[in-house]
C-alpha positions as CSV (number, residue, x, y, z in Angstrom):
1,Q,2.3,-23.2,-11.4
2,V,3.7,-20.6,-8.9
3,Q,1.8,-19.2,-6.0
4,F,2.7,-15.9,-4.4
5,V,2.2,-14.3,-0.9
6,E,2.6,-10.6,-1.2
7,S,2.5,-8.2,1.7
8,G,3.6,-4.7,2.9
9,G,1.4,-2.4,0.8
10,G,-0.7,0.4,2.3
11,L,-1.2,4.1,2.7
12,V,1.8,6.3,3.6
13,Q,2.5,10.0,3.6
14,P,4.9,11.6,1.2
15,G,8.5,11.1,2.4
16,G,7.5,7.9,4.3
17,S,8.7,4.3,3.8
18,L,7.2,0.9,3.1
19,R,8.7,-2.5,2.7
20,L,7.1,-5.0,0.3
21,S,7.6,-8.7,0.7
22,C,6.9,-11.5,-1.8
23,A,7.3,-15.3,-1.2
24,A,6.9,-17.6,-4.2
25,S,6.1,-21.3,-3.9
26,G,5.2,-24.2,-6.2
27,N,6.4,-27.4,-7.7
28,D,9.8,-27.9,-9.1
29,F,10.9,-24.5,-10.4
30,S,14.2,-22.8,-10.1
31,I,14.4,-19.0,-10.1
32,Y,16.4,-17.0,-12.5
33,G,15.2,-13.7,-11.2
34,M,12.5,-12.0,-9.1
35,G,11.3,-8.4,-8.7
36,W,8.5,-5.9,-8.9
37,Y,6.5,-4.2,-11.5
38,R,3.9,-1.5,-10.8
39,Q,0.9,-0.1,-12.6
40,A,-0.7,3.2,-11.9
41,P,-4.2,4.0,-13.1
42,G,-4.2,4.8,-16.8
43,K,-0.6,3.9,-17.2
44,Q,1.3,0.9,-18.5
45,R,2.9,-1.6,-16.2
46,E,6.6,-0.7,-15.6
47,L,9.5,-2.5,-14.1
48,V,10.5,-1.1,-10.8
49,A,13.3,-3.3,-9.7
50,G,14.6,-6.8,-10.3
51,I,17.2,-9.1,-8.8
52,T,18.8,-12.2,-10.4
53,R,19.9,-15.4,-8.9
54,G,23.4,-14.0,-8.9
55,D,22.3,-10.9,-7.0
56,S,22.6,-8.6,-9.9
57,T,20.0,-5.8,-9.5
58,S,18.3,-3.3,-11.8
59,Y,16.1,-0.3,-11.0
60,A,13.9,2.1,-12.9
61,D,15.5,5.5,-13.1
62,S,12.6,7.0,-11.2
63,V,13.3,4.9,-8.0
64,K,17.1,4.8,-8.0
65,G,18.5,6.0,-4.7
66,R,15.2,5.6,-3.0
67,F,14.2,1.9,-3.4
68,T,16.3,-1.2,-2.6
69,I,15.6,-4.7,-3.7
70,S,16.9,-7.8,-2.0
71,G,16.2,-11.5,-2.1
72,D,16.7,-14.9,-0.6
73,N,17.0,-17.6,-3.3
74,A,16.7,-20.4,-0.9
75,K,13.4,-19.1,0.4
76,K,12.3,-17.8,-3.0
77,T,11.5,-14.5,-1.4
78,V,12.1,-10.9,-2.6
79,Y,11.8,-7.7,-0.7
80,L,11.5,-4.0,-1.8
81,Q,12.4,-1.3,0.6
82,M,10.8,1.9,-0.5
83,N,12.0,5.1,1.1
84,S,11.3,8.8,0.4
85,L,8.0,7.8,-1.2
86,K,6.3,10.3,-3.6
87,P,2.7,10.6,-4.7
88,E,3.8,9.4,-8.1
89,D,4.9,6.1,-6.6
90,T,1.2,5.3,-6.0
91,A,0.3,2.1,-7.9
92,V,-0.4,-1.5,-7.6
93,Y,2.9,-3.3,-7.2
94,Y,3.2,-6.8,-8.7
95,C,5.8,-9.4,-7.7
96,Y,7.1,-11.5,-10.5
97,V,9.3,-14.6,-10.9
98,T,11.3,-15.6,-14.0
99,T,12.3,-19.2,-13.9
100,R,15.5,-20.7,-15.3
101,S,13.4,-22.0,-18.1
102,Q,12.3,-18.4,-18.8
103,A,8.7,-18.8,-17.8
104,H,7.2,-15.7,-16.1
105,F,4.7,-15.7,-13.3
106,W,2.9,-12.8,-11.5
107,G,1.5,-12.2,-8.1
108,Q,-1.9,-10.7,-7.5
109,G,-0.6,-7.3,-6.6
110,T,-0.5,-5.1,-3.6
111,Q,-1.7,-1.5,-3.4
112,V,0.7,1.3,-2.5
113,T,-0.8,4.8,-1.9
114,V,1.3,7.8,-1.2
115,S,-0.9,10.7,0.0
116,S,-1.1,13.3,2.7
């Protein structure tokens, strides 16, 4: 089992910035990748950004150039720097871990609201 501590969500005005953090812990697991999904009301969960153990990154087209993902494998921590936020970025953001055995685990989510 994997436990998560997520932080950094909140309310921000359009054009503002937030930084999400996620720390994973548990017994005897090795990380293949970590990242963030988000789910807005009435919409499907979508992948926002991911980073692999080898520091390969991927982003949704809608956030490229605005969001930056980074991670620390030793600390099993992932960060998402979100700049130039838009109202359409409003969602619950979920941290995830994919282990080297291809098991998937999810955090409890943190709310991000972009509104004036």
